[in-house]
N, C-alpha and C positions, 0 to 999 in steps of 0.2 A: 647723380651725384648731389649734382645741387637740388632736386627731390628731397635726398635725405636730410641734408642741413634747413631746409626752410621746412619741416616736418617737425624737426629738432628746437627751431624756433618759436615753433609757434601752438604745440604741442604740448601736453603733461607728460606724454612718454620718455620713464628713466632710462635713462644711457649713462653713458662714459666713454670718454674719448684718452686715449693712452698713447703718448709717444715715450719709446723707451729709449733714453740714452741720445745719441743721433740718429736713431733710424728715418730714412728717408719717408716712412710713413707714419699716419698714425690709424691705429684699432677704434674701430665705433663696437661698442659693447650694446645690443639693447637685448632685453629680457624679461622675466618676471622678476618681482621683486618677493624676497622671503626672509621674515626676521628672526633670528634665533636666539637660543639663551644662550648658547657656549661654543667654543672654536667645535669642541667634538660633533656639535650636534650643524656644523656645516654639510650641505647637502653634498657629497660627493658622490651622489648615484651612479651608476652604471649607464643612465640616460643622458647624462651630462658632460658635456664637453669642454665646456670653460666656465668660472664663478669668478666671481668679483665679489671679494667680504670684505667690507669696512667694517673696521674692528676697533672700537672706542676705546679712550684711555681706561674708563671702569672696567672692562675684562679682568685689568690685571687681579681684580678681586679672587677670578679663579686658581690663583696662584696662593691666595689666601693673603695677600698683601693689602695695609689701608689704603683708600680712595674714599675719594668723595663722587659719591652716585647721584647722578643727573640723569640715569634710564635711558642714555643714549642708545639707540638701538643695536646689536651687533646684525647689520644688515647684508644680506648676500643678496647681488643682481646675477640670476642664473641665464647665461645667453643661450636666447635662441637663437641669433644672427650674429656674426663677426665680420663686419666690414674695412678691408684696408683702404685707408685712403692716403694720397699723398700730401705730403705736406703743403706742397704749393695750390694741390687744388681744393685743402682743406680751408688754407687764408684767402682765398679767393671768395669761397662763399660764409666767412665769419662776420661781424660787422666789427667795420674798420676801428671804430671809435669804442673803448668804453663808455658804458652810461654815465648819466650824470652822479654824482657822488658828494655827499656832504659830510665832511670829516670833522670827528668828536676827540679825535687826540688818542694817548693812552689812557687806560681804564687805571693804570698807577700810574703818579706821575714822576718825572727824574728822579726827584730828590729823594720821595718816599721809596722807589725800589733804591736806588744807593743806600739806603739808611737799610733796608732790609740784606743786603748785600753783606753790609758791616754784621748785623745780626745774627745771618748766620753761621758765617767765622767766627764770629766771638761765642755764638751760644749752641752751634750745632759741631764745628770742626774743633772748635777750641775743646769742646766738654768730650770728644772721643765719639760721636755718633754719627762719624762717616767721612770719609777722605773728600767727599767732592758731591754737591746738590746742584741741578735743576732747578734754578723757580721761574715762571714765566709770567710777562704780562702780555696783555692784547693791545691792540689797536683799534678802536671801534669806528662805526659811521654807518651811513645809512645811503642806500643805492637806487634807484628810481627803476622802475619796471619790473617784469617777472624774474625769478631766481635764474629760470633756465636760461634766458637771456643774455645775465649777466654774469654767469659761468663763461658762457662759448665767447663771450666777448672776451672774457679776461682771459684765455685761453690763447684766442688769435694777439692779444699784444705778449702774454708769455713767449710763445713761440717764436715772435719778431724780436724779442727785447733781450729775454735770458741766453744764456749759456750754461753749460756744464750740470744739468741737471741729471741725475739718475734716472729720473720720470717728469713728465710734463703733462698735465691732465686737469679733466673738468667729469666733474661727474655732478648728476642730475635725478636726484629721485624726493618721494614724497618727505617733505620736510628736512630732505637733507642732502645740501647743494654746498657744492666748493670746486676750487679751481686753485692751482698750485704747480709749482718746479720745486719736487723736492729732490736735493744734491745727495739724500743719503738711504743705500739699499739697509734694508733690517738684515734678510736673508733670503737665499733664493737656495731651492733645492731642486737639484737637476744631476738625473742619474744615477741619486743616491747619497749624491755628495752637497752637503751644506756649504755655504759660501754666507760670511758675515762681514761688515765692514763700519767696523768702527770709527767714525770720524770727528775728528775734535782739533782745536787750536784754529782760531781764525785770524787772517790778515785782511781788515778792512782796506780799501782801494779807494786813495786818495781822489779826489776830485779829478786832476790830469790823468789818472792812470795808475796802477802799479807801476813798479820801478823795481831795478834788482837790488839796491841797498835797500829798499823797503823790506823787500822778501826775506834778505839775507837777515834781517835786524829779527823779524817775524821767525823766522826760524832756530834763532839760536837764542831767542825770548826763556828763561829756566819757566813760567809758567804756563807757555803754550805747549810748552815739550813735556813738563808733566800731565798738563792735561791730557796730551793723545795718549800718553804712557798708562796713564792710570785707568782708561777706557778699555784699553787694549786689555790690560788685568780682567773687568770686570767681563767683557765680551767671551775670554776665555775661558771663563768659572762655565759660562753656559754652552759653550762646545763641549768643554770636557764633561757636563752633563749628558747630551744629547747625542755625543759622539764618542763610540766605546773606545777608538784609539787616540780620541784625543783631538785637538784643532793646532794645525800649522800656520805661521805668522808669515803672511806676505808683504813685501813692500818695503818701503812705503813708498806712500806715494805723493802729489798733488791734487788737488780738486779744484782748478781754477773756474770760476762762475762768473757773473757780472758784476757783481758789488763786491766780493770777498774771492778770497782763497781758503779754504781749509788744505788742513794734514787729514791723511788715512793710510788704514791698514788694510788688508783682507785678510780672512782667516777661513781658514779652510780644511772640513774632516767627512770623514762619511759614516751616514748613520744608515739603518733599516726600519727607522721608527715611521709608524704615519706620522703623514704632514701635518696633521692638526695639533698632535701630540708633540710635533718638536715646535708649533709655532706659541702652545700655549708653555711649553718650559721657556722660552724667550719674550715673552712677554716683561716689558719691551725694554728698549736699547738702554745702557746706560748712560748716553749721550743726552738724553732727554728725561733721565733722572736722576743719576746719582749712585754711590756707589760706597757701602756694599746697597745692593738695589733694595733688599727687604726694608732695610732702615729709612731707607732714602724714601720709601713711599711713604713711609710713616710720617717722614718732615714734610715731604710735599703736601700730605693733607693737613696737617698742623697749619704748616706757612699757607700756604695757598685760601683752605678756608673756601676753594668754589669751585666746582668740576671742571672738567678740561676738554670736554665731549670727545671729539674725534683729536685732537690736539696730542703728538706723541702717542698716538697709536698707530696702525700701520692699512694699510690695502694691500690683501693679499691676493693675489691673480693664480688663482689653482687649474691648470691646463692639464688633460688626460693625455698619457704619453700611450695612445692605442696599442704600440706592439710592445711594450712593456709588461704593461700592465698596471702601469703606477699614476700617479699624479705627478708634475712637477710644479711649484712653487717660485712665484716672483714676488717680493711683498716689499716696496718703501716705506720709512717712518713719515706718518701724515706732518711733517714741517715746511715753511715757506709755502703755507697753503692760504687763502681766505673763503672764509665761511660766511652762504648768506641763507637766514631763514625764511619763511612765507611772507613775514613783515618787510621784509629788504633792510634786516637788520646786520652788519657787516662786522666780521671779528676776524683780524689777523694775529692771529699769538704767537709771538717769540720770545724765547728762553735764553737766559748764560748759565753756563757751568760754573757754578762758584768753587774755589779752589783755596789753599791756606793764604797765598799771595795775590789774592785777586785786588784790584785794585775798583772799588766801587763804580767811581764814573767812567771807567774805561768798560765795566761790565753794562752800565747803561748804552752807553754809544753800541756796545755790541747786538743789543736786542734792538736797537733801531736801525743798523745796519742791514740785521737780518732781516728786519720786516720790509727793506726798503726797495727790494727786486720786486716781490708782490707789489709792493703799494704804488709803483710806479705804473704796473700792470693795470690797477682798477683806477688809478685819474690821481693818485696824489703827487704830486713833483717831489722830486728830493733834492737837494742841495748842499752845499757846504762842504767841509772838511770831511773825510769817511762816510759821506752818503748820508749825513742827519737830516731826517725827515723835515721837512720845512714846513709845518704844523705845530698846532698850539698841543700842552700838555694837556692830563688831564684839568687840571686847574681853568685851562685857558678856554675861550668861546668858540662852539662848532662852527667852522667855515667853510663853503662850497670850494670846489678845487676844479676848475677845468679840465677835461680830459687831456694827457700827453700827445704830443706827436708818434705816432704809432714807429717812426724809425728808431733804430736802435740810435744811444747816444753814443756819440764819436769817443776815441782814445787814441792817445798818442802810440801806446805801445799794449800789445792785449795782456793779457795774464796770461795766455796759454804762451805766448813768445816768453816772457821773463820764466815762465816754469820748464820751458827747455832749456836756459843758460846753464853751462856747464858749471860755474860755481854753484850756482843756486842748486842743481841735482847732487851735487858733491856732498855739498853741505846738507842736504836731505839725507844720502845715506849712511852721513856719519852717527845718524841715528841707531842703527842696528849694532852700533859697538856697544852700546848700552844694553842689549839685550840679551835673552839667555839662549843658547845656541842650541836647549831642549828643543825650547820654542820655536826657532826660525827655520829647524831641518823636518825632511819627514818626519812624521809619527807612525810607528809602527817596532814590532819586535821588542825583545825582552833581554834586560840582565839579569845574571843569575844572583845579584847581591841578597837577596830578601825572599828567595825561591821557598818556598812552604811556608810561610808566616804570615800569619791572620792577623790583619790590622781592623778595628773598629775606629772611626772619624766621628766623632760627636760634633755634629754642626751646630754652631751657634748663632744661624742666621749671616754667616758671610758662606759665599756659595765659592771660597778659596777652598775650603774645603772637598769640593770637586776634583779642582786642580791637583791638590795632594794624593788625594786618591788614585786621579791620572798616572802622578811620579811614582806612586808607589808600586802600581801593578806594573809599569815599566820595572821596575827594579826586581819583579818577580813575586810580589808577596797577591796575598787575596785581601783587596780593601773592600769596607765596607762602609758608606756614610750611612749617620743615623741621627734623626732630628733631634735637640736636646731637651724637646719637650716628652719623648718617647723613648730617650735612654734610659733603664733600669741596671743602676749596678749590680743586683743582684740576679740578673738574666744570664743564660752561660753564655753570651759574648760577649761579658764581664773577662771571661776567662780567655779572652782571644792571648795570642802574645803580646800583641802590643795594644794600647789603648793612643789616639792621640787625641786629647781634647785640643777642639780647635779655636778658630779666629772669630771674633768678633765685635760688633760697635758696643761705646757704653763705658761706664764708670766702673772699674776694677775692682773697687771698695763697697759698689751699691750691695743692695738687698734686693734687687729685682729680680724676680723669678729665674731670667735666664742665666745671670751669674751666679744666683746660687748651686742653678742644676749645674752649673762645670766646675764649683767648688765642691761638691758631693762626689762627682767623680774624682778630682785631686785627690780628696781628702780618703777616699775608700783605695783608689788606686794605690797609693804611697803604706795604707794600712796594711794591704794583702802583698805588700812587698813584690809588686808585679811592673812590669815595663811602661814607662808613662813617658809620653813627649807631651808638651804644652807650647802651644804659640800664640803667639801675641798677646790679646788678651788672657788667654787660659796663663802665658807664662806671668802676666803682671798677677792673675790671682793667686797663684803658685808661688812666687815674689810674698805677697802677701800673708799666706797661710805660715811660711815657713819664718816669718817673723821680718820681715825686712818692710823697710817704709816705701810708699806710694809717693807720685808728686805728679802735678799737672804739670805739663810742659809748656812754658811760654810760647815757644813756637814747634808747633807739633809736626812732628815727622811721617806725613798722609803723602803718600806716594814718592816717597824718596830717596834715592839710591846712596846707600852708605859702606863703604870700605873700613873694614876694624878689624882686628885681631879674633879671633874665634877659637877656640879652645889650641890655642897655641899658633895659628895659623892664617895671614889675612884671608877673608873673606868679603866678598861684596854680594848685598843682599837688598832687596827691596824691604821697605818701612812704612805700615802704615799705624802709628802710633801715636796716640796725645797723651797718656800716661805711661810713667816709666816706675820701674821698682830702682830704687837707691839703695848703696849698700858704700858702708865705710873701707879704706883700704886693707884693714885686717878682716880677711876670710872668715865665713861663722865657720864653725868646727861642724864637720858632717857632710860638706858640700861644696864643690868650686865655683865660683861666681867671678863671670867674666864681665868687667865696665869700659863703656865703651871709651877710647882711648883720652886720656886726660879730661874727665868727667867721672861723676858717682853713678851715672844711668846704668842700670844691669840689664845686658845685652842678653846672657845667655845665663846658664845653672846646669850644674850638671854633678849630679850625687849617684848612689848604690841605685839603679833600675830607674831611673830618671832623668831627663834633661828638658831643658826649655829653651825657646830660642823669641827675641823678639822682632828678629824678622822674619819675612816670608819666605823660607826654599823655594817655594813651587813660585812666586811672582815670576812674572817674565823680566822682571827687574833684577832678578838674581839669577848673577853671571855664574854664580859658585853655588846655585842653588840643590843642584841635583847631589851634587861632591858632599854638600853638608847634610844634606838629608842621610844619604847612604852612611857616610863618618857616623853622626850622633846616633843612628839606631842601630849598628852595628855594637855600637858603647853599651849602650841599655839592655842589649840581651846576651851580651857576652858571657 
């Protein structure tokens, strides 16, 4: 065993060392390197048994999304040898201390990042471009010695110090080397069952360790709660696209780690798709992009103006199930990872999820804390409240930092103990009272409510349309999702029993092509006197078309759960809107207007053969969503 590790330390042989969860062993993969152009080209040949694919963030271009391209390769390590090594044996062979490291600080200084947070809230969320966005910055430095030795030493430190990781790993290939401890599974596919793992919300442990009162404050913080619900909605969109019977929500759970504790859910559904196709359809997690995802990528490309490399991409371990004749996949998100190039330049990226009520300096602290666990492993001391990194920011001078002691930092109370406190567990489970039972119960079966109806959903770059389609199929309808770019009102599908003009980002009064396309759908459908349902952005466009004024909200309802009277009965729906239609107290002739109680905000319309909803009946936050959808559609086809 010692000779194996010694060979990795002294040769240029490519390798991957992977510990999954708290398994007592680490898998050593060695083999050949193949770079491919797309996820469809990952070589799942009859000869291969195990393949590790390193998927950079730039591959999101496969979905047609905007991205800053750095030509980072989609690299596959096709394993010819797979050797299990106990953690104890591996640690005995790895370097006991990280190599010397010169810290240069974050590439974006604290105050500059805080200003970016303010800009995103004001100019993106505040202008209807989306509900949340993940913007990153990177800690930079220089390490002495070869990259293979650095990542092996960092792996040893992470195995000794970090806890709660989904994967802990070190990978070395020509020009691409890194080590990390990612807390978050992107997806697994085993036996045809897909599991995804949205993690969001961050409790930063104080220097003296986590406490029950601190955890309870975190669990009841509105920003942290809403942040997790929004990513659950976004990943349900992905599950609805890849799993014919949709996805079920399991949880919530706590994810305790050394410096932070996160909240998480699991989503589960069945698929018969090729695992490479599933990987492509789910690039990448909303926890590292934002929502709606397509526009979030546009905002990331515009705001960050620099490539992400492998940060926010995935490692995907493909393992052949010989007996079943298929491939299983295990794919963590590449976060909490230190990257090193051939010249010894080191980067540790970290991002924060920015929502409507983000506090800029709190988001600054979150990026520092997320980076702290990896930085401690590579030789940067952490100190101060909330694990703030004790190094200069981008405005400071580079400093040399001594390697830390390899023993874990002492804690009075472990995060695991706090997570098991009865009050903490009870408070966490209260969250499910706010989620729709439809998404919490096993998916499958159909109601006959809309049996035989053909429904086309016009997608406006928000895959809530996929969740709508899943709900409509559950109600017995034949539902098809069509992108706005390809939808033709003159096509035969226009004669479907119902057209749903879908939600999406943007200003409903603009003349951008996507908004104009939705406007044409609405105008043609009304002129034909054929059933139409308009949701969110399309509801606002319908309001404008009918002569109602539009207003930009001073406080956006992004990821907000609201209960109000809807067509004569109370209904709780999830809202994701920055703009609203407004109407006076006197109803216009010819259709019914529903206002948010005590305001002039229009939350629904109903007329002959049409209806619209500002809220999202398909959202996991819509506890009355299925009933609302069933009732509204019955009314417009009656």
